[in-house]
C-alpha positions in Angstrom: 109.4 81.2 72.4 107.7 84.6 72.6 108.5 88.0 73.8 107.2 88.8 77.2 106.3 92.1 78.8 106.1 92.7 82.6 103.8 95.5 83.6 102.5 96.9 86.9 100.3 95.0 89.3 96.9 96.4 90.1 98.4 97.0 93.6 102.1 96.5 94.0 103.9 95.1 97.0 107.1 96.5 98.5 109.2 95.3 101.4 111.2 97.1 104.1 114.7 95.8 104.7 116.6 97.4 107.6 115.9 100.4 109.8 116.6 101.6 113.4 115.1 98.3 114.4 117.0 95.9 112.2 119.9 95.2 109.9 119.8 94.8 106.1 119.2 91.2 104.9 120.6 90.2 101.5 118.2 89.7 98.6 119.2 86.2 97.8 118.0 85.0 101.3 114.8 87.0 101.0 114.1 85.6 97.5 114.5 82.0 98.7 112.2 82.6 101.7 109.4 84.4 99.8 109.6 82.9 96.4 109.3 86.0 94.3 110.7 89.6 94.2 108.8 92.7 95.3 108.2 95.8 93.2 110.6 97.7 95.4 112.7 97.3 98.6 112.7 100.1 101.1 115.9 100.9 102.9 116.1 103.6 105.6 119.0 106.1 105.9 119.7 109.5 107.5 121.9 112.4 106.2 123.1 115.1 108.6 126.7 115.6 107.4 127.4 118.7 109.4 126.9 117.1 112.8 130.2 116.5 114.8 129.4 112.8 115.2 128.9 112.2 111.5 129.2 109.7 109.8 128.9 107.4 112.7 125.7 105.5 113.6 124.5 107.9 116.2 123.4 105.2 118.8 126.9 103.9 118.7 128.7 107.1 119.7 126.2 109.3 121.4 125.5 109.1 125.1 121.7 109.5 125.8 119.6 109.6 128.9 118.0 106.5 127.3 120.2 104.7 124.8 117.3 102.5 123.7 115.3 105.5 122.5 115.8 105.8 118.8 114.5 109.4 118.7 116.5 111.0 121.4 119.7 111.7 119.5 121.1 114.6 117.5 120.1 112.8 114.3 118.0 109.8 113.5 119.3 106.3 114.3 119.2 105.0 110.8 122.4 104.0 109.0 124.3 107.1 107.8 123.9 107.8 104.1 127.3 107.6 102.4 129.1 105.6 105.1 130.9 102.4 104.2 129.7 102.3 100.6 126.1 102.4 101.7 123.3 102.6 100.7 124.8 102.1 97.2 125.8 98.4 97.6 122.4 97.6 99.0 120.7 99.4 96.1 122.8 97.4 93.7 121.8 94.2 95.4 118.1 95.2 95.3 118.2 96.1 91.6 120.2 93.0 90.5 117.3 91.0 91.9 114.7 92.6 89.8 113.4 95.2 92.2 113.4 99.0 92.5 115.4 100.7 95.2 113.2 102.7 97.5 115.3 105.0 99.7 113.8 106.5 102.8 116.0 109.4 103.7 115.7 111.7 106.8 117.8 114.6 105.7 118.9 118.0 107.1 116.6 120.7 105.6 119.5 123.2 106.0 121.7 121.6 103.3 122.6 123.8 100.4 121.5 123.2 96.8 125.0 122.1 95.9 124.9 119.5 98.7 121.6 118.2 97.4 122.8 118.1 93.9 125.6 115.8 95.0 123.1 113.4 96.5 121.0 113.5 93.3 124.0 112.7 91.1 125.0 109.8 93.3 121.5 108.3 93.0 121.1 109.0 89.3 122.5 105.7 87.9 119.9 103.6 89.8 117.2 103.7 87.2 113.6 104.3 88.2 114.3 104.3 91.9 112.0 106.0 94.4 113.0 108.3 97.3 110.9 109.1 100.3 112.1 112.4 101.8 111.6 113.2 105.5 108.7 110.8 106.0 106.0 111.1 108.7 106.6 114.8 108.6 103.4 115.6 110.5 104.8 114.0 113.6 107.2 115.2 116.3 109.7 112.4 116.7 112.1 112.8 113.7 115.0 115.2 113.8 113.6 117.2 110.9 110.4 118.0 113.0 112.5 119.0 116.0 114.6 121.4 114.1 112.3 122.9 111.5 108.7 124.1 111.2 106.2 122.2 109.1 106.4 124.9 106.5 110.1 124.7 106.3 109.9 120.9 105.9 107.4 121.4 103.1 109.5 124.0 101.4 112.6 121.8 101.6 110.7 118.9 100.1 109.8 121.0 97.1 113.3 122.4 96.8 114.9 118.9 96.9 112.3 117.6 94.5 113.1 120.4 92.0 116.8 119.5 92.2 116.1 115.8 91.6 114.1 116.7 88.5 117.1 118.7 87.1 119.9 116.3 88.0 118.1 112.9 88.0 114.7 113.0 86.3 114.5 109.2 86.4 114.0 109.3 90.2 110.4 109.3 91.6 109.5 110.9 94.9 107.1 110.0 97.7 105.5 112.6 100.0 104.6 110.9 103.3 102.6 113.5 105.2 99.5 113.5 107.4 96.1 111.9 107.3 93.0 113.2 105.7 90.0 113.8 107.9 86.4 113.0 107.5 85.6 116.7 107.3 87.6 117.0 104.1 90.8 118.6 105.5 94.2 117.1 105.8 96.8 117.6 108.5 98.9 120.8 108.1 97.6 121.2 104.5 98.6 124.9 104.3 102.2 124.0 105.1 102.3 121.0 102.8 99.9 121.7 99.9 102.7 122.3 97.4 104.2 118.9 98.3 101.3 117.1 96.9 101.9 118.8 93.5 105.7 118.0 93.7 105.4 114.3 94.6 104.9 111.3 92.3 103.3 109.3 95.1 101.2 110.2 98.2 101.7 108.0 101.3 100.8 107.6 104.9 102.4 105.0 107.2 99.9 102.6 108.6 100.2 100.2 111.5 97.0 98.4 112.3 98.5 97.6 115.7 101.7 99.2 117.1 103.7 99.1 120.3 105.4 102.5 120.1 106.9 102.0 123.5 109.3 99.3 122.2 112.0 98.7 123.4 111.6 100.8 126.5 108.7 98.8 127.9 106.6 95.6 127.4 103.1 95.8 125.9 100.7 94.4 128.5 96.9 94.5 128.9 96.0 97.9 130.3 99.2 99.6 129.1 99.3 102.9 127.4 102.2 102.5 125.0 100.4 100.5 122.3 97.3 100.5 120.2 95.1 98.4 117.9 92.9 99.9 115.2 90.1 98.8 112.8 90.9 97.8 109.3 87.9 99.5 107.8 88.7 102.8 109.7 92.2 102.8 108.2 91.0 102.2 104.7 88.6 105.1 105.2 91.4 107.4 106.3 93.4 106.5 103.2 90.4 107.5 101.1 90.0 110.8 102.9 93.7 111.5 102.3 93.6 110.6 98.7 90.5 112.6 97.9 91.9 115.7 99.7 95.3 115.4 98.1 93.6 115.4 94.7 91.8 118.6 95.6 94.9 120.3 96.8 97.0 119.3 93.8 94.5 119.3 91.1 96.0 116.0 90.0 95.3 112.3 90.4 98.4 110.5 91.7 98.9 107.0 93.2 98.1 106.6 96.9 100.4 104.1 98.7 101.5 103.1 102.2 105.3 103.1 102.4 105.2 101.4 105.9 102.5 98.9 106.8 102.2 96.1 109.4 100.5 94.8 112.5 102.7 94.6 115.6 103.0 91.2 117.1 103.8 92.8 120.4 100.2 93.8 120.6 98.3 90.9 118.8 100.7 88.0 119.6 102.6 86.3 116.9 99.9 83.8 115.9 97.3 86.5 115.1 99.7 89.1 113.7 99.2 88.3 110.1 95.4 87.9 110.2 94.7 91.7 110.0 97.5 92.2 107.4 95.9 89.7 105.1 92.4 91.1 105.8 93.6 94.7 104.9 95.1 93.5 101.6 92.1 91.4 100.7 89.8 94.4 101.4 91.7 96.4 98.8 91.5 93.5 96.3 87.9 92.6 96.9 86.7 96.2 96.7 88.8 96.9 93.7 90.3 100.1 95.2 92.1 101.1 92.0 93.4 104.3 93.5 95.4 102.4 96.1 98.6 101.4 94.2 101.2 99.9 96.6 101.7 98.4 100.1 105.1 98.2 101.7 105.5 95.5 104.4 107.6 96.9 107.3 109.7 94.8 107.5 111.5 91.6 106.6 113.5 91.1 109.8 113.0 93.1 113.0 114.5 93.1 116.5 110.9 93.5 117.8 107.8 92.0 116.4 107.3 94.1 113.3 109.0 91.6 110.9 108.3 88.5 108.9 111.3 87.3 110.9 112.6 88.2 114.3 116.3 88.8 114.6 117.9 86.2 116.8 119.3 88.1 119.8 122.2 85.7 120.0 123.2 86.3 116.4 122.0 89.3 114.4 122.7 87.4 111.1 120.0 84.8 111.9 116.3 85.3 111.5 113.5 83.4 113.3 110.6 83.0 110.9 107.2 84.2 112.3 103.8 82.7 111.4 103.0 85.9 109.5 105.7 85.1 106.9 103.8 82.1 105.5 100.5 84.0 105.7 101.9 87.0 103.8 103.7 84.9 101.3 100.9 82.5 100.5 97.8 84.7 100.8 99.1 88.1 99.7 102.5 88.0 97.8 101.4 85.2 95.5 97.8 86.5 95.0 97.4 87.5 91.3 96.0 90.9 92.3 99.3 91.9 93.8 101.5 90.3 91.1 102.9 92.1 88.0 101.0 91.6 84.8 102.7 89.3 82.2 101.7 89.7 78.5 103.1 87.5 75.8 103.8 89.0 72.4 105.2 88.0 69.1 107.6 85.1 68.5 111.2 85.7 69.2 114.5 84.2 68.0 118.0 84.2 69.3 120.0 86.2 69.7 117.5 88.3 71.6 117.8 91.6 73.4 116.2 91.9 76.8 115.1 95.3 78.2 114.9 96.2 81.8 113.0 99.5 82.5 112.1 98.4 86.0 109.9 96.0 87.9 106.8 97.5 86.3 108.2 97.8 82.8 110.4 95.1 81.4 110.7 93.0 78.2 111.8 89.4 78.6 111.1 86.0 77.2 108.5 83.3 77.7 109.7 79.7 76.8 107.4 76.7 77.0 108.9 73.6 78.5 107.1 70.2 78.2 107.5 68.1 81.4 106.7 64.4 81.2 105.9 64.4 84.9 107.3 65.6 88.2 111.1 66.0 87.8 113.8 64.7 90.1 116.3 67.2 88.7 115.7 70.5 86.9 118.6 72.8 86.1 119.2 75.7 83.8 122.5 76.7 82.2 123.2 80.0 80.5 126.6 80.7 79.0 126.2 84.5 78.7 127.7 86.5 81.6 124.5 88.4 82.3 122.2 88.6 85.3 118.8 86.9 85.0 115.6 86.7 87.0 113.9 83.5 86.2 110.4 82.2 87.0 109.2 78.6 86.7 106.1 77.0 88.2 105.3 80.2 90.3 108.8 80.4 91.9 111.5 83.0 91.0 115.3 82.5 90.9 118.3 84.7 90.4 121.3 83.9 88.2 124.3 86.2 88.8 126.4 87.2 85.8 129.3 84.9 86.9 127.1 81.9 87.5 126.3 79.5 84.6 124.0 76.9 86.1 121.2 77.3 88.6 119.1 74.6 90.3 115.3 75.1 89.7 114.1 72.1 91.6 112.7 74.0 94.6 110.0 75.1 92.2 108.6 71.6 92.6 109.0 71.0 96.3 105.8 72.6 97.3 104.0 72.4 93.9 104.8 69.0 92.5 103.5 68.1 89.0 100.9 65.3 89.1 101.5 64.3 85.4 102.6 65.6 82.1 102.4 69.4 81.9 103.8 72.2 79.8 105.2 75.1 82.0 106.4 78.5 80.9 110.0 79.5 81.8 110.1 83.3 82.1 113.3 85.3 81.9 114.2 88.9 82.5 117.6 90.6 82.7 117.8 93.4 85.3 121.1 95.4 85.5 124.0 93.0 86.0 125.7 95.3 88.5 122.6 96.9 89.8 123.1 100.2 87.9 122.1 101.6 84.5 125.1 102.0 82.2 125.6 105.2 80.2 126.1 103.4 76.9 125.3 106.4 74.8 121.6 105.6 74.5 119.2 108.4 74.8 117.2 106.4 77.3 120.0 104.9 79.4 118.6 106.5 82.6 115.4 104.6 82.2 116.4 101.4 80.4 119.1 98.7 80.7 119.6 96.2 77.9 121.3 92.8 77.8 121.6 90.1 75.1 120.8 86.4 75.4 122.7 84.8 72.6 121.3 81.3 72.7 118.7 79.0 74.2 119.2 78.1 77.9 120.3 74.6 78.4 117.9 72.5 80.5 118.8 69.4 82.4 115.6 67.7 83.3 115.5 64.1 84.7 112.6 62.1 86.0 114.6 59.4 87.8 117.6 59.6 90.2 120.7 57.7 89.1 120.7 55.6 92.2 118.9 54.6 95.4 120.5 53.9 98.7 119.6 50.3 99.9 
């Protein structure tokens, strides 16, 4: 048994889960469908607490000339921040499953410093989370762009970022602004130049194909409410943005895309995933080391921007799309996009596991010798801690109150063809999804749990009976 360190992927993968177009899907379901966790999960919220309709979901209470238009309301039609225990329960769910919480928040730029400090303190226990403040701020559709000038939006971003540094220095911030141009400029750079210094990540949202007329119309040949772009052209725009952001800030920071997909309304569902895979492989094959993360928008969608489509008869049911398998098999499980695992010195029980985050965690690597393909494979841990477990390329979650988990699905698609030694990898993310102030100087950044003894393995190579 050896100590094991999990570090960042060369290019990380994030996943959107819920927006104006879909409801949140729990992380257990997503993990079973995709087979491994993402670096971060992006949830989308809005915060306009001084509006008379607040904290209701605005599309539920506000009459509009077009109720299906998500941008025609007093505030954005995301779920309201702070209502019904959200997004905090969702963030706990995300972090329990070994991922960072990525919170996209459209927020009133007129809020006072004290109101922003309250938000910062509420988010403080969620470790190395990421927040994306007033995204797509070079556009015209969000409420922040309708109420404030570009300069006011930029000044608010820097003000909120400064408050986060004071109140919750563990939180990282994304600036999602405009595109760089071939001539070396960037959209509204005078208004936003200070944002590039303030941010930890630079981002542009990228849809290789998009039906922006959804759900008001249907994308048809000759229509004017959709588009399809070229993969290489979009890569070039990211490079222009990255290079100009470096010049404006005088620093080199990670370039990411916090929303990325191809719209199946435009390409059709069978071809939807092809350009997504091609985009990701271009980054891999050309070793674009400055491009650090891609966030798939999103897991489930009421239109065709999801790995699943929401069943219109039952919003708790998803209909898998062909892109899900393409994304899972050709991107998510490609080593270029997976976290780096480094084995260290030998370890002995009891052993302390440290969770800094999905790009910085210390766990265990345990070799298990299999005589052949098993009929049963189960793991039992008596300690009431949460664990993320990987075996034969598939990840599993053990909740603190659960003792035994079934690992057999690791062999359904990848059966062993003979005797083989596999590595069981274990990490312990926060049991309740939050970091605990235990008096440690680094509690904001690190969570620790103790595994007192070796996991019990029940491995059998023959079923106890066969039905005649």
